[in-house]
Residue frames relative to the residue before (quaternion, step in Angstrom):
aa qw qx qy qz dx dy dz
M 1.0000 0.0000 0.0000 0.0000 0.00 0.00 0.00
S 0.5332 -0.6243 0.4618 0.3357 3.49 -1.18 0.53
D 0.6657 -0.5047 0.3774 0.3997 3.53 -1.28 0.38
K 0.6393 0.5268 -0.3232 0.4576 3.60 1.01 -0.82
T 0.6517 0.5074 -0.3089 0.4716 3.57 0.98 -0.83
D 0.6346 0.5256 -0.3233 0.4653 3.58 0.97 -0.85
K 0.6693 0.4953 -0.2984 0.4665 3.57 0.91 -0.90
A 0.6486 0.5154 -0.3164 0.4621 3.58 0.96 -0.84
L 0.6596 0.4973 -0.3075 0.4724 3.58 0.94 -0.85
Q 0.6373 0.5219 -0.3278 0.4627 3.57 1.01 -0.75
R 0.6354 0.5162 -0.3309 0.4694 3.59 1.02 -0.77
V 0.6331 0.5199 -0.3282 0.4702 3.58 1.00 -0.80
R 0.6568 0.5049 -0.3076 0.4681 3.58 0.91 -0.91
D 0.6621 0.5096 -0.3046 0.4573 3.58 0.91 -0.91
T 0.6558 0.5084 -0.3058 0.4669 3.56 0.95 -0.88
F 0.6502 0.5097 -0.3087 0.4714 3.57 0.97 -0.85
D 0.6472 0.5182 -0.3147 0.4622 3.58 0.94 -0.88
T 0.6526 0.5102 -0.3082 0.4678 3.57 0.96 -0.86
A 0.6643 0.5015 -0.3036 0.4638 3.58 0.90 -0.90
T 0.6401 0.5194 -0.3186 0.4680 3.58 1.00 -0.81
E 0.6548 0.5165 -0.3023 0.4617 3.55 0.93 -0.91
E 0.6656 0.4977 -0.3011 0.4676 3.58 0.93 -0.88
A 0.6381 0.5202 -0.3280 0.4633 3.59 0.99 -0.78
E 0.6454 0.5109 -0.3198 0.4691 3.57 0.99 -0.78
Q 0.6478 0.5108 -0.3172 0.4678 3.57 0.99 -0.81
L 0.6426 0.5072 -0.3199 0.4769 3.58 0.99 -0.81
S 0.6351 0.5308 -0.3279 0.4554 3.55 1.00 -0.82
E 0.6598 0.4928 -0.3042 0.4789 3.58 0.93 -0.87
S 0.6414 0.5219 -0.3177 0.4641 3.56 1.00 -0.82
A 0.6502 0.5101 -0.3102 0.4699 3.58 0.97 -0.85
K 0.6337 0.5205 -0.3307 0.4670 3.60 0.96 -0.82
Q 0.6534 0.5088 -0.3106 0.4665 3.58 0.95 -0.87
D 0.6428 0.5243 -0.3223 0.4561 3.60 0.95 -0.84
V 0.6615 0.4960 -0.3046 0.4729 3.58 0.94 -0.87
T 0.6385 0.5243 -0.3252 0.4601 3.59 0.94 -0.86
E 0.6672 0.4955 -0.2992 0.4688 3.57 0.92 -0.88
A 0.6403 0.5194 -0.3262 0.4624 3.60 0.99 -0.79
I 0.6454 0.5047 -0.3157 0.4787 3.59 0.98 -0.81
D 0.6380 0.5217 -0.3246 0.4641 3.59 0.95 -0.82
D 0.6502 0.5083 -0.3097 0.4721 3.58 0.97 -0.86
L 0.6500 0.5178 -0.3098 0.4619 3.58 0.96 -0.86
E 0.6464 0.5106 -0.3182 0.4693 3.58 0.95 -0.84
A 0.6489 0.5106 -0.3185 0.4657 3.58 0.98 -0.81
R 0.6476 0.5082 -0.3196 0.4693 3.61 0.96 -0.78
I 0.6403 0.5142 -0.3264 0.4680 3.58 0.94 -0.83
E 0.6514 0.5125 -0.3113 0.4649 3.57 0.94 -0.87
D 0.6356 0.5211 -0.3234 0.4689 3.59 0.99 -0.81
L 0.6571 0.5056 -0.3089 0.4659 3.58 0.95 -0.86
R 0.6391 0.5252 -0.3235 0.4594 3.57 0.98 -0.81
N 0.7051 0.4741 -0.2624 0.4574 3.56 0.94 -0.92
S 0.6826 0.4897 -0.2952 0.4551 3.60 1.09 -0.56
S 0.6021 0.5729 -0.3623 0.4219 3.60 1.21 -0.23
């Protein structure tokens, strides 16, 4: 392959790797947000139970 083709393929690979990494980070962030929301909900339910 030509040098230009090699460079273009490398840019595609790099871009794909970056996009994959960002998607994984977003996924982890979303999981953390959901976990925190569930924890908050459990705490609110417990507070309601204790105040009755």
